[in-house]
Backbone as a chain_set.jsonl record, in Angstrom:
{"seq": "MTPEQKSDRYVEVAKEIAAVINGETNRTARMATVSNILHHAFEHYFWTGFYLVDPEKPDELVIGPYQGTMGCLRIPFGRGVCGAAAVAKTSQIVDDVHAYPGHIACDANSRSEIVVPVFDKEGALIAVFDVDSDQKAQFDRGDQEGLEAILTASFY", "coords": {"N": [[94.454, 127.577, 94.768], [93.251, 125.665, 92.177], [90.751, 123.024, 91.911], [91.64, 121.198, 89.955], [94.383, 121.79, 89.774], [95.13, 121.089, 92.351], [94.582, 118.348, 92.352], [96.396, 117.502, 90.36], [98.75, 118.17, 91.693], [98.713, 116.379, 93.863], [99.068, 114.003, 92.431], [101.669, 114.378, 91.414], [103.1, 114.54, 93.856], [102.588, 112.01, 94.889], [104.061, 110.418, 93.132], [106.635, 111.334, 93.733], [106.872, 110.556, 96.449], [106.624, 107.757, 96.176], [108.944, 107.188, 94.72], [110.946, 107.898, 96.556], [110.499, 106.235, 98.821], [110.696, 103.741, 97.76], [111.623, 100.434, 98.09], [112.218, 100.724, 100.778], [111.719, 99.211, 103.819], [111.152, 99.752, 106.45], [108.635, 100.828, 108.516], [108.415, 103.177, 110.082], [110.311, 104.885, 108.91], [109.15, 105.147, 106.389], [106.748, 106.45, 107.105], [107.73, 108.839, 108.222], [108.891, 109.986, 105.981], [106.674, 110.263, 104.231], [105.048, 112.065, 105.728], [106.753, 114.291, 105.839], [107.23, 115.006, 103.109], [104.593, 115.509, 102.181], [103.832, 117.578, 103.945], [105.399, 119.732, 103.147], [104.562, 120.098, 100.585], [102.133, 121.353, 100.233], [100.62, 124.465, 100.749], [98.504, 124.888, 102.495], [98.764, 123.068, 104.52], [99.268, 122.763, 107.903], [99.845, 121.212, 110.168], [101.065, 117.971, 110.017], [100.862, 114.566, 110.061], [101.244, 111.278, 111.585], [99.221, 109.274, 113.705], [99.652, 106.493, 115.568], [98.251, 103.216, 115.95], [98.413, 101.98, 119.103], [100.181, 99.159, 119.986], [100.216, 98.103, 122.545], [98.077, 99.235, 123.782], [95.445, 98.872, 122.282], [93.184, 100.448, 121.831], [93.895, 103.027, 121.652], [95.489, 105.833, 120.14], [98.813, 106.764, 119.414], [101.266, 109.305, 119.218], [103.062, 109.612, 116.189], [105.476, 109.787, 113.51], [105.767, 113.169, 112.472], [105.2, 116.517, 111.141], [105.4, 119.878, 112.089], [103.881, 121.898, 114.698], [103.796, 121.064, 118.239], [102.177, 117.976, 118.809], [99.288, 116.165, 120.058], [99.996, 113.674, 122.483], [98.682, 111.227, 122.982], [95.642, 109.778, 121.856], [92.485, 108.69, 122.578], [90.537, 106.1, 121.021], [87.642, 107.148, 119.376], [87.611, 109.735, 120.376], [87.786, 113.13, 119.476], [88.681, 114.186, 116.101], [90.599, 112.456, 115.012], [90.292, 110.151, 116.623], [87.66, 109.537, 115.93], [87.953, 108.859, 113.224], [89.52, 106.583, 113.52], [87.744, 104.809, 114.784], [85.55, 104.707, 112.963], [86.87, 103.984, 110.692], [87.035, 105.373, 108.35], [87.69, 108.196, 106.242], [87.758, 111.522, 107.567], [86.544, 114.783, 107.296], [86.762, 118.019, 108.47], [85.502, 121.162, 108.519], [85.541, 123.262, 110.36], [87.173, 123.015, 113.145], [86.724, 123.946, 115.701], [84.029, 123.951, 116.0], [83.44, 121.339, 116.061], [82.083, 118.654, 117.792], [83.607, 117.511, 120.722], [86.186, 118.003, 119.89], [89.711, 117.796, 120.076], [91.986, 119.994, 121.198], [94.952, 120.174, 120.234], [96.642, 122.078, 119.221], [95.926, 125.38, 119.374], [95.854, 126.945, 117.123], [94.934, 125.473, 115.023], [92.441, 125.124, 112.55], [90.949, 123.768, 110.567], [90.572, 120.338, 109.434], [91.686, 117.162, 108.195], [91.43, 113.689, 108.375], [92.761, 110.56, 107.697], [92.318, 107.104, 107.634], [94.821, 104.528, 107.983], [95.812, 101.52, 106.621], [97.2, 98.181, 106.899], [98.618, 95.533, 104.84], [97.005, 93.378, 105.433], [94.645, 94.502, 105.993], [94.271, 95.594, 108.483], [93.846, 98.286, 110.775], [96.452, 100.514, 111.155], [97.214, 103.059, 111.714], [96.303, 106.564, 111.816], [96.279, 109.223, 109.511], [96.841, 112.531, 109.907], [95.988, 115.797, 109.043], [96.197, 119.18, 109.622], [94.966, 122.511, 109.155], [95.655, 125.999, 109.44], [93.624, 127.565, 108.69], [90.113, 127.89, 108.088], [87.992, 125.409, 106.533], [89.717, 124.101, 104.586], [90.065, 121.642, 103.398], [88.963, 119.112, 101.149], [87.059, 116.865, 99.041], [88.928, 116.348, 97.056], [91.394, 116.495, 98.41], [90.989, 114.339, 100.132], [90.781, 112.145, 98.312], [93.334, 112.286, 97.115], [95.069, 111.927, 99.324], [94.197, 109.424, 100.319], [94.895, 107.752, 98.17], [97.722, 108.036, 98.13], [98.412, 107.09, 100.707], [97.435, 104.484, 100.67], [99.03, 103.374, 98.639], [101.496, 103.639, 99.865], [101.484, 102.114, 102.213], [99.955, 99.812, 102.048]], "CA": [[94.73, 126.419, 93.939], [92.01, 125.106, 91.645], [90.651, 121.575, 92.148], [92.487, 120.488, 88.993], [95.768, 121.984, 90.203], [95.325, 120.295, 93.566], [94.628, 116.946, 91.927], [97.682, 117.309, 89.685], [99.811, 118.239, 92.706], [98.712, 115.107, 94.576], [99.664, 112.994, 91.546], [103.12, 114.637, 91.43], [103.628, 114.192, 95.182], [102.523, 110.547, 94.995], [105.216, 109.888, 92.393], [107.837, 111.666, 94.507], [106.897, 109.69, 97.63], [106.884, 106.389, 95.723], [110.356, 107.088, 94.338], [111.805, 108.002, 97.74], [110.34, 105.105, 99.749], [110.871, 102.484, 97.036], [112.591, 99.518, 98.681], [112.336, 100.922, 102.229], [110.774, 98.33, 104.51], [110.867, 100.235, 107.798], [107.39, 101.6, 108.513], [108.664, 104.506, 110.644], [111.002, 105.657, 107.876], [108.155, 105.456, 105.36], [105.827, 107.451, 107.65], [108.457, 110.104, 108.348], [109.058, 110.515, 104.627], [105.363, 110.684, 103.734], [104.608, 113.283, 106.416], [107.631, 115.397, 105.458], [106.994, 115.436, 101.728], [103.269, 116.119, 102.082], [103.803, 118.827, 104.709], [106.056, 120.789, 102.379], [104.005, 120.155, 99.239], [100.896, 122.127, 100.187], [100.649, 125.637, 101.622], [97.43, 124.86, 103.501], [99.099, 122.098, 105.565], [99.857, 123.398, 109.082], [100.36, 120.084, 110.958], [100.948, 116.82, 109.125], [101.531, 113.411, 110.641], [100.6, 110.014, 111.906], [98.941, 108.743, 115.032], [99.738, 105.047, 115.409], [97.527, 102.361, 116.878], [99.373, 101.493, 120.09], [100.006, 97.711, 120.141], [100.004, 97.779, 123.954], [96.763, 99.792, 124.128], [94.869, 98.906, 120.932], [92.081, 101.4, 121.706], [94.493, 104.355, 121.708], [96.458, 106.267, 119.136], [99.973, 107.421, 119.995], [101.924, 110.149, 118.224], [104.075, 109.009, 115.331], [106.222, 110.798, 112.756], [104.961, 114.315, 112.054], [105.802, 117.813, 110.86], [104.579, 120.962, 112.61], [103.975, 122.202, 116.114], [103.571, 119.919, 119.132], [100.927, 117.252, 118.659], [98.842, 115.419, 121.236], [100.772, 112.443, 122.597], [97.776, 110.077, 122.897], [94.238, 110.071, 121.564], [91.664, 107.483, 122.677], [89.592, 105.841, 119.942], [86.354, 107.776, 119.597], [87.758, 111.136, 120.811], [88.294, 114.028, 118.456], [88.571, 113.782, 114.7], [91.455, 111.276, 114.822], [89.633, 109.024, 117.262], [86.477, 109.206, 115.128], [88.428, 108.163, 112.02], [89.984, 105.262, 113.939], [86.569, 103.972, 115.05], [84.755, 104.552, 111.743], [87.751, 103.471, 109.639], [86.793, 106.168, 107.15], [88.251, 109.544, 106.295], [86.94, 112.555, 108.179], [86.891, 116.159, 106.928], [86.092, 118.969, 109.356], [85.754, 122.525, 108.048], [85.791, 124.14, 111.501], [87.404, 122.105, 114.262], [86.205, 124.513, 116.949], [82.602, 123.634, 116.043], [83.333, 119.88, 116.077], [81.879, 118.147, 119.161], [84.672, 116.658, 121.241], [87.488, 118.282, 119.285], [90.856, 117.867, 120.978], [92.794, 121.126, 120.752], [96.396, 119.976, 120.44], [97.209, 123.374, 118.909], [94.801, 126.313, 119.243], [95.888, 127.568, 115.804], [94.286, 124.597, 114.057], [91.093, 125.588, 112.203], [90.264, 122.709, 109.825], [91.328, 119.087, 109.579], [91.325, 115.936, 107.497], [92.08, 112.508, 108.952], [92.599, 109.405, 106.818], [92.821, 105.875, 108.255], [95.896, 103.843, 107.267], [95.688, 100.076, 106.819], [98.292, 97.348, 106.408], [98.237, 94.623, 103.751], [95.971, 92.465, 105.908], [93.442, 95.294, 106.207], [94.196, 96.063, 109.87], [94.159, 99.689, 110.995], [97.761, 100.678, 111.796], [97.426, 104.464, 112.058], [95.535, 107.558, 111.083], [97.096, 110.321, 109.01], [96.144, 113.742, 110.309], [96.484, 117.057, 108.504], [95.476, 120.352, 110.1], [95.268, 123.797, 108.545], [95.377, 127.13, 110.318], [92.507, 128.273, 108.073], [88.896, 127.084, 108.012], [87.501, 124.825, 105.272], [90.825, 123.953, 103.644], [90.147, 120.284, 102.868], [87.781, 118.694, 100.409], [87.102, 115.521, 98.459], [90.196, 116.225, 96.325], [92.427, 116.139, 99.392], [90.699, 112.98, 100.593], [91.164, 111.189, 97.271], [94.785, 112.318, 96.956], [95.703, 111.315, 100.493], [93.872, 107.994, 100.366], [95.71, 107.072, 97.153], [99.118, 108.027, 98.579], [98.571, 106.251, 101.886], [97.236, 103.093, 100.241], [100.233, 102.964, 97.898], [102.67, 103.662, 100.743], [101.431, 101.218, 103.369], [99.12, 98.628, 101.833]], "C": [[93.384, 125.852, 93.474], [91.941, 123.612, 91.973], [91.531, 120.756, 91.196], [93.961, 120.603, 89.36], [96.082, 121.135, 91.429], [95.453, 118.818, 93.208], [95.962, 116.626, 91.251], [98.827, 117.305, 90.69], [99.883, 116.941, 93.509], [99.331, 113.999, 93.724], [101.183, 113.144, 91.526], [103.746, 114.18, 92.741], [103.613, 112.68, 95.374], [103.707, 109.904, 94.29], [106.514, 110.137, 93.154], [107.971, 110.742, 95.719], [107.247, 108.263, 97.231], [108.36, 106.205, 95.368], [111.269, 107.072, 95.557], [111.696, 106.762, 98.627], [110.492, 103.743, 99.063], [111.977, 101.642, 97.674], [112.759, 99.662, 100.187], [111.273, 100.089, 102.936], [110.408, 98.812, 105.907], [109.67, 101.187, 107.771], [107.604, 103.014, 109.051], [109.354, 105.403, 109.622], [110.033, 106.063, 106.771], [107.207, 106.558, 105.854], [106.503, 108.81, 107.77], [108.605, 110.774, 106.986], [107.739, 111.037, 104.072], [104.934, 111.988, 104.4], [105.456, 114.485, 106.012], [107.315, 115.909, 104.059], [105.63, 116.111, 101.596], [103.205, 117.468, 102.792], [104.363, 119.993, 103.892], [105.477, 120.964, 100.981], [102.792, 121.071, 99.111], [100.932, 123.268, 101.2], [99.611, 125.568, 102.73], [97.661, 123.812, 104.591], [99.843, 122.8, 106.699], [100.513, 122.352, 109.991], [100.071, 118.829, 110.152], [101.621, 115.623, 109.773], [100.625, 112.253, 110.975], [100.35, 109.867, 113.399], [98.823, 107.236, 114.857], [98.831, 104.323, 116.397], [98.58, 101.761, 117.813], [99.17, 99.992, 120.286], [99.766, 97.281, 121.594], [98.662, 98.285, 124.475], [95.994, 99.963, 122.819], [93.631, 99.79, 120.767], [92.576, 102.841, 121.855], [95.42, 104.578, 120.525], [97.59, 106.982, 119.867], [100.703, 108.168, 118.88], [103.002, 109.373, 117.478], [104.833, 110.11, 114.615], [105.301, 111.929, 112.287], [105.834, 115.516, 111.759], [104.866, 118.874, 111.425], [104.818, 121.182, 114.078], [103.695, 120.946, 116.936], [102.206, 119.297, 118.873], [100.52, 116.623, 119.979], [99.645, 114.119, 121.295], [99.901, 111.21, 122.418], [96.356, 110.558, 122.639], [93.456, 108.766, 121.677], [90.772, 107.329, 121.437], [88.267, 106.497, 120.321], [86.423, 109.22, 120.034], [88.362, 111.968, 119.697], [88.153, 113.459, 117.056], [89.406, 112.533, 114.429], [90.806, 110.027, 115.411], [88.391, 108.579, 116.512], [86.873, 108.441, 113.869], [88.885, 106.751, 112.352], [88.817, 104.313, 114.165], [85.806, 103.672, 113.761], [85.541, 103.885, 110.619], [87.441, 104.108, 108.286], [87.391, 107.551, 107.344], [87.238, 110.527, 106.853], [87.46, 113.919, 107.728], [86.078, 117.085, 107.81], [86.491, 120.375, 108.925], [86.097, 123.498, 109.167], [85.943, 123.266, 112.746], [86.843, 122.635, 115.576], [84.704, 124.3, 117.091], [82.364, 122.119, 116.108], [83.153, 119.387, 117.514], [83.023, 117.221, 119.593], [86.035, 116.898, 120.625], [88.557, 118.38, 120.359], [91.787, 118.948, 120.438], [94.262, 120.891, 121.094], [97.139, 121.277, 120.168], [96.037, 124.31, 118.629], [94.753, 126.994, 117.879], [95.232, 126.713, 114.718], [92.851, 125.065, 113.829], [90.293, 124.544, 111.435], [91.17, 121.495, 109.768], [90.786, 118.019, 108.639], [92.107, 114.802, 108.149], [91.73, 111.308, 108.084], [93.129, 108.167, 107.533], [93.863, 105.205, 107.349], [95.834, 102.365, 107.637], [96.915, 99.344, 106.307], [97.751, 96.4, 105.326], [97.138, 93.642, 104.146], [94.657, 93.194, 106.178], [93.262, 95.785, 107.634], [94.559, 97.554, 109.935], [95.496, 99.785, 111.725], [97.978, 102.102, 112.292], [96.303, 105.296, 111.453], [96.522, 108.644, 110.673], [96.29, 111.59, 109.185], [96.801, 114.959, 109.67], [95.583, 118.168, 109.019], [95.893, 121.553, 109.265], [94.968, 124.889, 109.559], [94.312, 128.051, 109.724], [91.306, 127.342, 108.004], [88.676, 126.549, 106.596], [88.592, 124.677, 104.208], [90.902, 122.579, 102.978], [88.834, 119.888, 102.217], [87.98, 117.283, 99.867], [88.406, 115.295, 97.678], [91.353, 115.864, 97.237], [92.227, 114.701, 99.856], [91.15, 111.946, 99.564], [92.677, 111.128, 97.098], [95.497, 111.625, 98.105], [95.423, 109.818, 100.573], [94.712, 107.21, 99.362], [97.167, 106.958, 97.608], [99.312, 107.052, 99.742], [98.352, 104.77, 101.557], [98.489, 102.591, 99.538], [101.445, 102.845, 98.809], [102.663, 102.594, 101.825], [100.634, 99.939, 103.15], [99.871, 97.553, 101.089]], "O": [[92.495, 125.595, 94.285], [92.965, 123.001, 92.281], [92.099, 119.739, 91.593], [94.704, 119.626, 89.267], [97.155, 120.541, 91.533], [96.338, 118.126, 93.71], [96.58, 115.601, 91.539], [99.769, 116.524, 90.556], [100.973, 116.453, 93.807], [100.045, 113.145, 94.249], [101.906, 112.152, 91.611], [104.785, 113.519, 92.748], [104.539, 112.127, 95.967], [104.29, 108.947, 94.799], [107.384, 109.269, 93.217], [109.049, 110.209, 95.985], [108.078, 107.626, 97.878], [108.953, 105.173, 95.685], [112.248, 106.327, 95.595], [112.711, 106.286, 99.137], [110.423, 102.707, 99.723], [113.121, 102.082, 97.782], [113.381, 98.808, 100.818], [110.078, 100.242, 102.683], [109.441, 98.321, 106.489], [109.692, 102.214, 107.092], [107.024, 103.961, 108.521], [108.999, 106.575, 109.494], [110.087, 107.187, 106.273], [106.899, 107.49, 105.111], [105.895, 109.831, 107.446], [108.46, 111.99, 106.864], [107.69, 112.129, 103.506], [104.503, 112.917, 103.717], [104.928, 115.587, 105.859], [107.151, 117.112, 103.855], [105.519, 117.166, 100.972], [102.585, 118.403, 102.286], [103.844, 121.108, 103.952], [105.865, 121.887, 100.265], [102.459, 121.516, 98.012], [101.241, 123.055, 102.372], [99.819, 126.137, 103.802], [96.838, 123.68, 105.496], [100.917, 123.364, 106.487], [101.602, 122.577, 110.519], [98.958, 118.645, 109.659], [102.828, 115.653, 110.015], [99.428, 112.249, 110.69], [101.157, 110.278, 114.233], [97.99, 106.759, 114.086], [98.663, 104.758, 117.536], [99.523, 101.112, 117.36], [98.091, 99.579, 120.712], [99.185, 96.226, 121.845], [98.171, 97.809, 125.498], [95.899, 101.074, 122.299], [93.083, 99.872, 119.668], [91.8, 103.752, 122.141], [96.037, 103.654, 119.995], [97.351, 107.717, 120.826], [100.747, 107.709, 117.738], [103.749, 108.588, 118.062], [104.832, 111.255, 115.069], [104.207, 111.686, 111.776], [107.025, 115.544, 112.072], [103.651, 118.773, 111.252], [105.813, 120.725, 114.642], [103.393, 119.89, 116.381], [101.206, 120.001, 118.736], [101.319, 116.557, 120.913], [99.939, 113.529, 120.255], [100.32, 110.246, 121.777], [95.931, 111.6, 123.137], [93.737, 107.822, 120.94], [90.31, 108.322, 120.875], [87.831, 106.404, 121.468], [85.392, 109.89, 120.067], [89.33, 111.561, 119.055], [87.577, 112.389, 116.857], [88.97, 111.645, 113.696], [90.777, 108.974, 114.774], [88.091, 107.387, 116.457], [86.203, 107.481, 113.49], [88.67, 105.826, 111.569], [88.884, 103.144, 113.786], [85.456, 102.522, 113.495], [84.96, 103.295, 109.709], [87.565, 103.48, 107.234], [87.574, 108.012, 108.47], [86.032, 110.393, 106.647], [88.662, 114.18, 107.77], [84.856, 116.961, 107.894], [87.667, 120.737, 108.961], [86.851, 124.448, 108.958], [84.949, 122.831, 113.328], [86.521, 121.853, 116.47], [84.16, 124.45, 118.185], [81.221, 121.671, 116.2], [83.99, 119.675, 118.369], [83.354, 116.263, 118.894], [86.948, 116.093, 120.808], [88.34, 118.969, 121.418], [92.315, 118.819, 119.333], [94.749, 121.357, 122.124], [98.153, 121.556, 120.807], [95.239, 124.047, 117.729], [93.724, 127.56, 117.51], [95.003, 127.194, 113.608], [92.13, 125.367, 114.779], [89.081, 124.438, 111.626], [92.371, 121.588, 110.017], [89.595, 117.978, 108.331], [93.295, 114.938, 108.439], [90.564, 111.066, 107.774], [94.27, 108.168, 107.995], [93.797, 105.3, 106.124], [95.808, 102.007, 108.815], [97.593, 99.817, 105.395], [96.579, 96.465, 104.954], [96.419, 93.134, 103.285], [93.665, 92.567, 106.55], [92.213, 96.336, 107.968], [95.463, 98.015, 109.237], [95.659, 99.203, 112.798], [98.808, 102.343, 113.168], [95.474, 104.802, 110.688], [97.474, 108.943, 111.393], [95.179, 111.705, 108.667], [98.018, 115.131, 109.746], [94.362, 118.11, 108.875], [97.005, 121.614, 108.739], [94.122, 124.715, 110.436], [94.118, 129.173, 110.191], [91.47, 126.129, 107.874], [89.108, 127.144, 105.609], [88.404, 125.084, 103.061], [91.723, 122.375, 102.083], [87.752, 120.269, 102.662], [88.951, 116.604, 100.201], [88.924, 114.179, 97.645], [92.192, 115.032, 96.891], [93.187, 113.936, 99.96], [91.828, 110.979, 99.911], [93.242, 110.044, 96.951], [96.416, 110.834, 97.891], [96.325, 109.034, 100.866], [95.189, 106.119, 99.673], [97.775, 105.895, 97.481], [100.269, 106.279, 99.753], [99.025, 103.905, 102.118], [98.955, 101.488, 99.821], [102.332, 102.031, 98.551], [103.725, 102.202, 102.309], [100.649, 99.059, 104.011], [99.318, 96.485, 100.823]]}, "num_chains": 1, "name": "protein.A"}
């Protein structure tokens, strides 16, 4: 897929997600829909889902709605790519997760990853959105821009 095709696909998927979640106020339903639609929209997506900031343990992420193989149940802030995104509050792209210091291997088939922080309307971190691929170097700035736009529109 060329960068232009990828960008166009993210625009199409954003419209589809917006149409489906329009009027839905339940955050879990919105997250389940976003992860499902995105997971099936791109061939390079192997695991797609949310890790939620746990209100009872605000320095931990807990598994939320996802598509794919078994995910880690909990991830402390600062551990792995998801924990790094939660602390930095910025998107993280890793071309080779096995070379990433402190990578948490929830599934040994994961090879590359992008994690995007998700904020509520008040600007508080509510989750991170995690996408893994079973191939190296599958995510780039185009994925980051597409995902950030979708997640901002869906939860902000």
